N, CA, C and O atoms as CSV, one atom per row, in Angstrom:
chain,resi,resn,atom,element,x,y,z
A,1,UNK,N,N,1.194,-1.047,0.083
A,1,UNK,CA,C,-0.367,-0.145,0.133
A,1,UNK,C,C,0.809,1.317,-0.225
A,1,UNK,O,O,1.941,1.024,-0.607
A,2,UNK,N,N,0.550,2.342,-0.117
A,2,UNK,CA,C,0.812,4.011,-0.220
A,2,UNK,C,C,1.265,4.343,0.747
A,2,UNK,O,O,1.003,3.713,1.771
A,3,UNK,N,N,1.851,5.113,0.766
A,3,UNK,CA,C,1.733,6.331,2.259
A,3,UNK,C,C,0.708,6.701,2.470
A,3,UNK,O,O,-0.074,6.937,1.549
A,4,UNK,N,N,0.385,6.871,3.768
A,4,UNK,CA,C,-0.627,7.337,4.230
A,4,UNK,C,C,-0.713,8.243,5.626
A,4,UNK,O,O,0.146,8.113,6.499
A,5,UNK,N,N,-1.643,9.022,5.737
A,5,UNK,CA,C,-1.403,9.863,6.909
A,5,UNK,C,C,-2.057,8.926,8.145
A,5,UNK,O,O,-2.569,7.836,7.888
A,6,UNK,N,N,-1.995,9.412,9.385
A,6,UNK,CA,C,-2.681,8.589,10.492
A,6,UNK,C,C,-4.343,9.144,10.745
A,6,UNK,O,O,-5.102,8.657,11.583
A,7,UNK,N,N,-4.611,10.041,9.996
A,7,UNK,CA,C,-6.118,10.141,10.000
A,7,UNK,C,C,-7.113,9.328,9.474
A,7,UNK,O,O,-8.301,9.146,9.741
A,8,UNK,N,N,-5.998,8.698,8.315
A,8,UNK,CA,C,-6.733,7.652,7.298
A,8,UNK,C,C,-7.230,6.417,7.705
A,8,UNK,O,O,-7.986,5.614,7.159
A,9,UNK,N,N,-6.561,6.431,8.940
A,9,UNK,CA,C,-6.741,5.101,9.894
A,9,UNK,C,C,-7.628,4.988,11.135
A,9,UNK,O,O,-8.182,3.998,11.613
A,10,UNK,N,N,-7.613,6.289,11.539
A,10,UNK,CA,C,-7.832,6.552,12.792
A,10,UNK,C,C,-6.644,6.456,13.688
A,10,UNK,O,O,-6.830,6.278,14.891
A,11,UNK,N,N,-5.324,6.569,13.154
A,11,UNK,CA,C,-4.071,6.083,14.157
A,11,UNK,C,C,-3.370,7.383,14.942
A,11,UNK,O,O,-2.308,8.004,14.896
A,12,UNK,N,N,-4.597,7.407,15.676
A,12,UNK,CA,C,-3.915,9.120,16.780
A,12,UNK,C,C,-4.129,8.198,18.153
A,12,UNK,O,O,-4.796,7.174,18.304
A,13,UNK,N,N,-3.078,9.160,19.365
A,13,UNK,CA,C,-3.194,8.913,20.412
A,13,UNK,C,C,-4.252,9.102,21.155
A,13,UNK,O,O,-4.866,10.150,20.954
A,14,UNK,N,N,-4.674,8.324,22.027
A,14,UNK,CA,C,-5.817,8.604,22.665
A,14,UNK,C,C,-6.182,9.167,23.998
A,14,UNK,O,O,-7.307,9.387,24.447
A,15,UNK,N,N,-4.779,9.395,24.651
A,15,UNK,CA,C,-4.343,9.261,25.751
A,15,UNK,C,C,-3.578,10.891,25.953
A,15,UNK,O,O,-2.449,11.018,25.480
A,16,UNK,N,N,-4.055,11.777,26.472
A,16,UNK,CA,C,-3.378,12.832,26.745
A,16,UNK,C,C,-2.894,13.589,25.635
A,16,UNK,O,O,-2.877,13.071,24.519
A,17,UNK,N,N,-2.432,14.960,25.849
A,17,UNK,CA,C,-1.975,15.970,24.716
A,17,UNK,C,C,-0.844,15.597,24.818
A,17,UNK,O,O,-0.325,15.660,23.703
A,18,UNK,N,N,0.097,15.101,25.830
A,18,UNK,CA,C,1.822,15.266,25.246
A,18,UNK,C,C,1.987,13.687,25.475
A,18,UNK,O,O,1.213,12.931,26.061
A,19,UNK,N,N,2.963,13.455,24.977
A,19,UNK,CA,C,3.381,12.251,24.538
A,19,UNK,C,C,4.645,12.012,26.024
A,19,UNK,O,O,5.337,12.914,26.494
A,20,UNK,N,N,4.628,10.763,26.420
A,20,UNK,CA,C,5.638,10.329,27.439
A,20,UNK,C,C,7.107,11.466,27.261
A,20,UNK,O,O,7.713,11.834,28.268
A,21,UNK,N,N,7.431,11.816,26.170
A,21,UNK,CA,C,8.977,12.489,25.944
A,21,UNK,C,C,8.792,14.288,26.041
A,21,UNK,O,O,9.498,15.106,25.452
A,22,UNK,N,N,7.844,14.528,26.793
A,22,UNK,CA,C,7.571,15.821,26.926
A,22,UNK,C,C,7.242,16.895,25.852
A,22,UNK,O,O,7.134,18.098,26.091
A,23,UNK,N,N,7.071,16.203,24.431
A,23,UNK,CA,C,6.584,17.109,23.459
A,23,UNK,C,C,5.310,16.823,23.038
A,23,UNK,O,O,4.852,15.722,23.344
A,24,UNK,N,N,4.521,17.733,22.279
A,24,UNK,CA,C,3.299,17.816,22.140
A,24,UNK,C,C,3.318,16.643,20.811
A,24,UNK,O,O,4.262,16.329,20.086
A,25,UNK,N,N,1.961,16.173,20.817
A,25,UNK,CA,C,1.702,15.009,19.715
A,25,UNK,C,C,1.971,15.426,18.596
A,25,UNK,O,O,2.844,14.889,17.914
A,26,UNK,N,N,1.316,16.405,18.213
A,26,UNK,CA,C,2.092,17.281,16.707
A,26,UNK,C,C,3.450,17.199,16.277
A,26,UNK,O,O,3.980,16.878,15.213
A,27,UNK,N,N,3.806,17.517,17.218
A,27,UNK,CA,C,5.665,17.670,16.885
A,27,UNK,C,C,6.077,16.605,17.021
A,27,UNK,O,O,7.124,16.337,16.431
A,28,UNK,N,N,5.493,15.677,17.765
A,28,UNK,CA,C,6.229,14.178,18.016
A,28,UNK,C,C,5.742,13.473,16.174
A,28,UNK,O,O,6.630,13.117,15.399
A,29,UNK,N,N,4.614,13.423,15.892
A,29,UNK,CA,C,4.053,12.998,14.546
A,29,UNK,C,C,5.107,14.086,13.531
A,29,UNK,O,O,5.834,13.657,12.635
A,30,UNK,N,N,5.039,14.884,13.742
A,30,UNK,CA,C,6.169,15.709,12.567
A,30,UNK,C,C,7.457,15.392,12.718
A,30,UNK,O,O,8.183,15.687,11.769
A,31,UNK,N,N,8.103,14.707,13.938
A,31,UNK,CA,C,9.381,14.599,13.634
A,31,UNK,C,C,9.616,13.014,13.135
A,31,UNK,O,O,10.744,12.703,12.753
A,32,UNK,N,N,8.582,12.052,13.141
A,32,UNK,CA,C,8.217,10.990,12.773
A,32,UNK,C,C,8.028,10.844,11.450
A,32,UNK,O,O,8.385,9.848,10.821
A,33,UNK,N,N,7.199,12.278,10.749
A,33,UNK,CA,C,7.123,12.080,9.434
A,33,UNK,C,C,8.151,12.859,8.619
A,33,UNK,O,O,8.422,12.774,7.422
A,34,UNK,N,N,8.679,13.680,9.625
A,34,UNK,CA,C,10.826,14.176,8.404
A,34,UNK,C,C,11.389,12.692,8.330
A,34,UNK,O,O,11.959,12.277,7.321
A,35,UNK,N,N,11.154,11.778,9.680
A,35,UNK,CA,C,11.875,11.093,9.956
A,35,UNK,C,C,12.181,9.741,8.936
A,35,UNK,O,O,13.234,9.286,8.489
A,36,UNK,N,N,10.897,9.369,8.802
A,36,UNK,CA,C,10.589,8.322,8.071
A,36,UNK,C,C,9.448,8.418,7.288
A,36,UNK,O,O,8.429,9.076,7.499
A,37,UNK,N,N,9.792,7.534,6.165
A,37,UNK,CA,C,8.240,7.064,5.196
A,37,UNK,C,C,7.847,5.919,6.189
A,37,UNK,O,O,8.421,4.994,6.765
A,38,UNK,N,N,6.237,6.584,6.080
A,38,UNK,CA,C,5.145,5.893,6.926
A,38,UNK,C,C,4.726,4.500,5.456
A,38,UNK,O,O,5.229,4.642,4.342
A,39,UNK,N,N,4.141,3.751,5.656
A,39,UNK,CA,C,3.732,3.129,4.813
A,39,UNK,C,C,2.661,1.936,5.388
A,39,UNK,O,O,3.294,0.946,5.756
A,40,UNK,N,N,1.351,1.813,5.534
A,40,UNK,CA,C,0.554,0.983,5.466
A,40,UNK,C,C,0.592,-0.411,4.633
A,40,UNK,O,O,0.243,-0.406,3.453
A,41,UNK,N,N,0.980,-1.488,5.206
A,41,UNK,CA,C,1.167,-2.202,4.038
A,41,UNK,C,C,-0.027,-3.319,4.358
A,41,UNK,O,O,0.128,-4.363,3.725
A,42,UNK,N,N,-0.841,-3.293,4.969
A,42,UNK,CA,C,-2.384,-3.643,5.479
A,42,UNK,C,C,-2.581,-3.937,6.706
A,42,UNK,O,O,-2.213,-3.241,7.652
A,43,UNK,N,N,-3.293,-5.193,6.793
A,43,UNK,CA,C,-3.857,-5.468,7.906
A,43,UNK,C,C,-3.650,-7.400,8.344
A,43,UNK,O,O,-3.628,-8.366,7.582
A,44,UNK,N,N,-3.558,-7.346,9.510
A,44,UNK,CA,C,-3.253,-8.891,9.895
A,44,UNK,C,C,-3.649,-8.932,11.236
A,44,UNK,O,O,-3.690,-7.876,11.867
A,45,UNK,N,N,-4.096,-10.530,12.034
A,45,UNK,CA,C,-4.577,-10.556,13.070
A,45,UNK,C,C,-3.190,-11.132,14.148
A,45,UNK,O,O,-2.388,-12.046,13.958
A,46,UNK,N,N,-3.325,-10.227,15.233
A,46,UNK,CA,C,-1.997,-9.925,16.184
A,46,UNK,C,C,-2.553,-10.101,17.385
A,46,UNK,O,O,-3.328,-9.185,17.661
A,47,UNK,N,N,-2.430,-11.147,18.426
A,47,UNK,CA,C,-2.508,-11.182,19.592
A,47,UNK,C,C,-4.562,-11.239,19.554
A,47,UNK,O,O,-5.280,-10.590,20.315
A,48,UNK,N,N,-4.875,-11.857,18.845
A,48,UNK,CA,C,-6.338,-12.300,18.904
A,48,UNK,C,C,-7.065,-10.851,18.340
A,48,UNK,O,O,-8.286,-10.714,18.422
A,49,UNK,N,N,-6.310,-9.938,17.843
A,49,UNK,CA,C,-7.171,-8.749,17.829
A,49,UNK,C,C,-6.478,-8.359,16.193
A,49,UNK,O,O,-5.375,-8.704,15.770
A,50,UNK,N,N,-7.655,-7.444,15.406
A,50,UNK,CA,C,-7.476,-7.031,13.662
A,50,UNK,C,C,-6.239,-5.892,14.269
A,50,UNK,O,O,-6.280,-5.370,15.383
A,51,UNK,N,N,-5.095,-5.661,13.166
A,51,UNK,CA,C,-4.118,-4.392,13.655
A,51,UNK,C,C,-3.486,-4.585,12.156
A,51,UNK,O,O,-3.089,-5.471,11.399
A,52,UNK,N,N,-3.679,-2.991,12.242
A,52,UNK,CA,C,-2.835,-2.518,10.778
A,52,UNK,C,C,-1.419,-2.998,11.141
A,52,UNK,O,O,-0.983,-2.925,12.290
A,53,UNK,N,N,-0.629,-3.560,9.957
A,53,UNK,CA,C,0.493,-3.473,9.544
A,53,UNK,C,C,1.313,-1.990,9.269
A,53,UNK,O,O,0.982,-1.301,8.305
A,54,UNK,N,N,1.940,-1.744,9.797
A,54,UNK,CA,C,2.761,-0.427,9.374
A,54,UNK,C,C,4.253,-0.487,9.458
A,54,UNK,O,O,4.968,-0.916,10.363
A,55,UNK,N,N,4.651,0.210,7.937
A,55,UNK,CA,C,6.111,-0.325,8.263
A,55,UNK,C,C,6.944,1.647,7.995
A,55,UNK,O,O,6.661,2.537,7.193
A,56,UNK,N,N,7.821,1.573,8.944
A,56,UNK,CA,C,8.563,2.699,9.279
A,56,UNK,C,C,9.661,2.678,8.814
A,56,UNK,O,O,10.514,2.176,9.545
A,57,UNK,N,N,10.205,3.290,7.181
A,57,UNK,CA,C,11.485,3.061,6.609
A,57,UNK,C,C,12.153,4.570,6.733
A,57,UNK,O,O,11.467,5.568,6.515
A,58,UNK,N,N,13.296,4.636,7.036
A,58,UNK,CA,C,14.142,5.693,7.306
A,58,UNK,C,C,14.344,6.506,6.548
A,58,UNK,O,O,14.355,5.941,5.454
A,59,UNK,N,N,14.598,7.972,6.371
A,59,UNK,CA,C,14.752,8.422,5.047
A,59,UNK,C,C,15.992,8.818,5.116
A,59,UNK,O,O,16.395,9.288,4.053
A,60,UNK,N,N,16.934,8.802,6.179
A,60,UNK,CA,C,18.569,8.807,6.494
A,60,UNK,C,C,18.815,7.456,5.789
A,60,UNK,O,O,17.875,6.677,5.629
A,61,UNK,N,N,20.232,7.125,5.306
A,61,UNK,CA,C,20.793,5.697,5.366
A,61,UNK,C,C,21.653,5.712,6.454
A,61,UNK,O,O,22.360,6.565,6.991
A,62,UNK,N,N,21.307,4.093,6.704
A,62,UNK,CA,C,22.154,3.852,8.001
A,62,UNK,C,C,21.537,3.460,9.187
A,62,UNK,O,O,22.006,2.778,10.098
A,63,UNK,N,N,20.072,4.129,9.039
A,63,UNK,CA,C,18.912,3.712,10.197
A,63,UNK,C,C,18.387,2.678,10.218
A,63,UNK,O,O,18.358,2.088,9.138
A,64,UNK,N,N,17.799,2.053,11.322
A,64,UNK,CA,C,17.147,1.000,11.502
A,64,UNK,C,C,15.628,1.149,11.060
A,64,UNK,O,O,14.978,2.117,11.453
A,65,UNK,N,N,14.961,-0.013,10.075
A,65,UNK,CA,C,13.841,-0.251,9.691
A,65,UNK,C,C,12.618,-0.617,10.835
A,65,UNK,O,O,12.926,-1.319,11.799
A,66,UNK,N,N,11.711,-0.288,10.738
A,66,UNK,CA,C,10.644,-1.310,11.803
A,66,UNK,C,C,9.451,-1.366,11.183
A,66,UNK,O,O,9.078,-0.537,10.353
A,67,UNK,N,N,8.747,-2.430,11.593
A,67,UNK,CA,C,7.614,-3.080,11.520
A,67,UNK,C,C,6.893,-2.550,12.530
A,67,UNK,O,O,7.507,-2.269,13.560
A,68,UNK,N,N,5.383,-2.287,12.458
A,68,UNK,CA,C,4.459,-2.482,13.781
A,68,UNK,C,C,3.057,-2.688,13.031
A,68,UNK,O,O,2.572,-2.461,11.923
A,69,UNK,N,N,2.525,-3.482,14.776
A,69,UNK,CA,C,1.305,-4.251,14.212
A,69,UNK,C,C,0.648,-3.394,15.021
A,69,UNK,O,O,0.947,-3.584,16.200
A,70,UNK,N,N,-0.329,-2.306,14.805
A,70,UNK,CA,C,-1.138,-1.895,15.821
A,70,UNK,C,C,-2.505,-2.208,15.720
A,70,UNK,O,O,-3.069,-2.247,14.626
A,71,UNK,N,N,-3.260,-2.508,17.132
A,71,UNK,CA,C,-4.678,-2.650,17.227
A,71,UNK,C,C,-5.610,-1.358,16.709
A,71,UNK,O,O,-5.609,-0.169,17.029
A,72,UNK,N,N,-6.258,-1.995,15.938
A,72,UNK,CA,C,-7.167,-1.058,15.101
A,72,UNK,C,C,-8.558,-0.743,15.760
A,72,UNK,O,O,-9.547,-0.522,15.062
A,73,UNK,N,N,-8.594,-0.730,17.110
A,73,UNK,CA,C,-9.690,-0.818,17.843
A,73,UNK,C,C,-9.260,0.111,19.060
A,73,UNK,O,O,-10.094,0.801,19.646
A,74,UNK,N,N,-7.627,0.090,19.485
A,74,UNK,CA,C,-7.240,1.002,20.790
A,74,UNK,C,C,-6.200,1.495,20.239
A,74,UNK,O,O,-5.761,2.459,20.867
A,75,UNK,N,N,-5.542,1.185,19.182
A,75,UNK,CA,C,-4.160,1.690,18.851
A,75,UNK,C,C,-3.401,1.458,19.754
A,75,UNK,O,O,-2.889,2.367,20.407
A,76,UNK,N,N,-3.247,0.614,19.903
A,76,UNK,CA,C,-2.003,-0.202,20.918
A,76,UNK,C,C,-1.068,-1.013,20.067
A,76,UNK,O,O,-1.512,-1.680,19.133
A,77,UNK,N,N,0.303,-0.977,20.378
A,77,UNK,CA,C,1.179,-1.636,19.370
A,77,UNK,C,C,1.194,-2.939,19.967
A,77,UNK,O,O,1.528,-2.961,21.152
A,78,UNK,N,N,0.895,-4.084,19.394
A,78,UNK,CA,C,0.676,-5.376,19.862
A,78,UNK,C,C,1.810,-6.008,18.819
A,78,UNK,O,O,1.527,-7.165,18.508
A,79,UNK,N,N,2.817,-5.593,18.318
A,79,UNK,CA,C,3.904,-6.413,17.990
A,79,UNK,C,C,4.888,-5.414,17.438
A,79,UNK,O,O,4.302,-4.492,16.870
A,80,UNK,N,N,6.378,-5.295,17.427
A,80,UNK,CA,C,7.593,-4.362,16.816
A,80,UNK,C,C,8.614,-5.244,16.219
A,80,UNK,O,O,9.003,-6.162,16.941
A,81,UNK,N,N,8.991,-5.168,15.339
A,81,UNK,CA,C,9.978,-5.759,14.630
A,81,UNK,C,C,11.230,-4.324,14.136
A,81,UNK,O,O,10.892,-3.456,13.332
A,82,UNK,N,N,12.361,-4.344,14.673
A,82,UNK,CA,C,13.125,-3.455,13.979
A,82,UNK,C,C,14.559,-4.084,13.350
A,82,UNK,O,O,15.263,-4.871,13.983
A,83,UNK,N,N,14.754,-3.777,12.491
A,83,UNK,CA,C,16.100,-3.977,11.354
A,83,UNK,C,C,17.095,-3.514,11.258
A,83,UNK,O,O,16.957,-2.316,11.011
A,84,UNK,N,N,18.246,-3.843,11.327
A,84,UNK,CA,C,19.379,-3.371,11.081
A,84,UNK,C,C,19.500,-2.927,9.770
A,84,UNK,O,O,18.823,-3.519,8.930
A,85,UNK,N,N,20.266,-1.950,9.387
A,85,UNK,CA,C,20.290,-1.684,7.874
A,85,UNK,C,C,20.616,-2.267,7.203
A,85,UNK,O,O,20.599,-1.724,6.099
A,86,UNK,N,N,21.124,-3.644,7.198
A,86,UNK,CA,C,21.212,-4.674,6.228
A,86,UNK,C,C,20.171,-5.380,6.350
A,86,UNK,O,O,20.133,-6.236,5.466
A,87,UNK,N,N,19.234,-5.416,7.100
A,87,UNK,CA,C,17.865,-6.369,6.954
A,87,UNK,C,C,18.031,-7.275,8.089
A,87,UNK,O,O,17.036,-7.951,8.353
A,88,UNK,N,N,19.320,-7.481,8.997
A,88,UNK,CA,C,19.128,-8.403,9.737
A,88,UNK,C,C,18.389,-8.004,11.090
A,88,UNK,O,O,18.742,-6.926,11.569
A,89,UNK,N,N,17.496,-8.661,11.712
A,89,UNK,CA,C,17.010,-8.385,12.622
A,89,UNK,C,C,17.423,-7.798,13.899
A,89,UNK,O,O,18.299,-8.480,14.431
A,90,UNK,N,N,17.076,-6.738,14.582
A,90,UNK,CA,C,17.197,-6.362,15.872
A,90,UNK,C,C,16.894,-6.499,16.986
A,90,UNK,O,O,17.564,-6.882,17.945
A,91,UNK,N,N,15.714,-6.146,16.899
A,91,UNK,CA,C,14.784,-6.117,18.053
A,91,UNK,C,C,13.478,-6.685,17.882
A,91,UNK,O,O,12.810,-6.233,16.952
A,92,UNK,N,N,12.906,-7.728,18.710
A,92,UNK,CA,C,11.704,-7.820,18.145
A,92,UNK,C,C,10.329,-7.743,19.674
A,92,UNK,O,O,10.649,-8.149,20.791
A,93,UNK,N,N,9.537,-7.424,19.513
A,93,UNK,CA,C,8.635,-7.485,20.617
A,93,UNK,C,C,7.050,-7.696,20.356
A,93,UNK,O,O,6.389,-7.169,19.461
A,94,UNK,N,N,6.600,-8.598,21.358
A,94,UNK,CA,C,5.009,-8.977,20.766
A,94,UNK,C,C,3.970,-9.440,21.878
A,94,UNK,O,O,4.477,-9.682,22.973
A,95,UNK,N,N,2.788,-9.577,21.779
A,95,UNK,CA,C,1.840,-9.572,23.156
A,95,UNK,C,C,1.688,-10.839,22.031
A,95,UNK,O,O,1.889,-10.781,20.818
A,96,UNK,N,N,1.311,-11.870,22.756
A,96,UNK,CA,C,0.416,-13.427,22.509
A,96,UNK,C,C,-0.897,-13.423,22.633
A,96,UNK,O,O,-1.473,-14.249,21.925
A,97,UNK,N,N,-1.885,-12.420,23.646
A,97,UNK,CA,C,-3.008,-12.365,24.286
A,97,UNK,C,C,-2.966,-10.796,24.377
A,97,UNK,O,O,-2.014,-10.024,24.491
A,98,UNK,N,N,-4.556,-10.552,24.273
A,98,UNK,CA,C,-5.327,-9.541,24.076
A,98,UNK,C,C,-4.497,-8.877,25.156
A,98,UNK,O,O,-4.340,-9.601,26.139
A,99,UNK,N,N,-3.957,-7.747,25.220
A,99,UNK,CA,C,-3.291,-6.823,26.679
A,99,UNK,C,C,-4.364,-6.002,27.290
A,99,UNK,O,O,-4.457,-5.585,28.445
A,100,UNK,N,N,-5.451,-5.803,25.891
A,100,UNK,CA,C,-6.223,-4.618,26.242
A,100,UNK,C,C,-7.751,-5.151,27.187
A,100,UNK,O,O,-8.496,-6.013,26.723
A,101,UNK,N,N,-7.987,-4.542,28.397
A,101,UNK,CA,C,-9.413,-5.094,28.887
A,101,UNK,C,C,-10.445,-3.936,28.624
A,101,UNK,O,O,-10.328,-2.793,29.066
A,102,UNK,N,N,-11.368,-4.354,27.918
A,102,UNK,CA,C,-12.384,-2.825,27.439
A,102,UNK,C,C,-13.360,-2.943,28.615
A,102,UNK,O,O,-14.126,-2.010,28.858
A,103,UNK,N,N,-13.356,-4.083,29.365
A,103,UNK,CA,C,-14.575,-4.114,30.617
A,103,UNK,C,C,-13.843,-4.479,31.909
A,103,UNK,O,O,-13.161,-5.499,31.817
A,104,UNK,N,N,-13.842,-3.926,32.970
A,104,UNK,CA,C,-14.025,-4.308,34.329
A,104,UNK,C,C,-14.875,-5.712,34.442
A,104,UNK,O,O,-15.806,-5.985,33.684
A,105,UNK,N,N,-14.412,-6.556,35.502
A,105,UNK,CA,C,-15.414,-7.401,35.737
A,105,UNK,C,C,-16.127,-6.666,36.482
A,105,UNK,O,O,-15.763,-5.573,36.914
A,106,UNK,N,N,-17.163,-7.175,36.692
A,106,UNK,CA,C,-18.839,-7.016,37.562
A,106,UNK,C,C,-18.212,-7.092,38.968
A,106,UNK,O,O,-18.456,-6.218,39.800
A,107,UNK,N,N,-17.468,-8.053,39.214
A,107,UNK,CA,C,-16.581,-7.872,40.654
A,107,UNK,C,C,-15.702,-6.633,41.018
A,107,UNK,O,O,-14.871,-6.059,40.315
A,108,UNK,N,N,-16.056,-6.396,42.162
A,108,UNK,CA,C,-15.034,-5.722,42.568
A,108,UNK,C,C,-13.888,-6.480,43.889
A,108,UNK,O,O,-14.310,-7.217,44.780
A,109,UNK,N,N,-12.765,-6.171,43.760
A,109,UNK,CA,C,-11.894,-6.938,44.610
A,109,UNK,C,C,-11.817,-5.477,45.848
A,109,UNK,O,O,-11.461,-4.340,45.539
A,110,UNK,N,N,-12.251,-5.924,47.232
A,110,UNK,CA,C,-12.022,-5.459,48.388
A,110,UNK,C,C,-11.506,-6.085,48.790
A,110,UNK,O,O,-11.720,-7.290,48.923
A,111,UNK,N,N,-9.955,-4.965,49.383
A,111,UNK,CA,C,-8.872,-5.233,50.307
A,111,UNK,C,C,-9.534,-4.980,51.755
A,111,UNK,O,O,-10.229,-3.993,51.995
A,112,UNK,N,N,-9.284,-5.825,52.538
A,112,UNK,CA,C,-9.320,-5.679,54.016
A,112,UNK,C,C,-8.582,-5.435,55.126
A,112,UNK,O,O,-7.965,-6.454,55.438
A,113,UNK,N,N,-8.367,-4.480,55.896
A,113,UNK,CA,C,-7.380,-4.604,56.856
A,113,UNK,C,C,-7.504,-5.758,57.903
A,113,UNK,O,O,-8.495,-5.765,58.634
A,114,UNK,N,N,-6.267,-7.029,58.052
A,114,UNK,CA,C,-6.765,-8.116,58.834
A,114,UNK,C,C,-6.184,-7.208,60.468
A,114,UNK,O,O,-5.214,-6.550,60.842
A,115,UNK,N,N,-7.487,-7.709,61.021
A,115,UNK,CA,C,-7.433,-7.241,62.786
A,115,UNK,C,C,-7.231,-8.571,63.413
A,115,UNK,O,O,-7.636,-9.686,63.082
A,116,UNK,N,N,-6.404,-8.112,64.533
A,116,UNK,CA,C,-6.199,-9.452,65.527
A,116,UNK,C,C,-6.234,-8.717,66.846
A,116,UNK,O,O,-5.705,-7.635,67.098
A,117,UNK,N,N,-7.025,-9.572,67.729
A,117,UNK,CA,C,-7.037,-9.132,69.138
A,117,UNK,C,C,-5.625,-9.048,69.984
A,117,UNK,O,O,-4.872,-10.021,69.969
A,118,UNK,N,N,-5.307,-7.931,70.679
A,118,UNK,CA,C,-4.500,-8.032,71.224
A,118,UNK,C,C,-3.994,-9.277,72.216
A,118,UNK,O,O,-2.792,-9.528,72.299
A,119,UNK,N,N,-4.901,-9.972,72.897
A,119,UNK,CA,C,-5.080,-10.032,74.075
A,119,UNK,C,C,-4.365,-11.723,73.416
A,119,UNK,O,O,-4.165,-12.654,74.195
């Protein structure tokens, strides 16, 4: 598939205005788009979820290429592969089960302080 914008597939952060890096979301996306060609490769099942397969190819030679599998409903990275410039694998991470809990159980866990008689 071709280059795409994050709005086309709804790939936007859903939590907070700022990233963990202390910069605003728009600034972070601009840096990403300046440094990488972002391609939507398709969709696959990953960790029991429908996921977008996104390839990040560096615009500068000598940098690592990454492939991400992003949950289509929650925008969580379910799998990540990073490759050295020569194409050899560098880093891999993945979930095997769904890491998202969409609803909490109807039961609530209540912790109570244990008390003992001093006698």
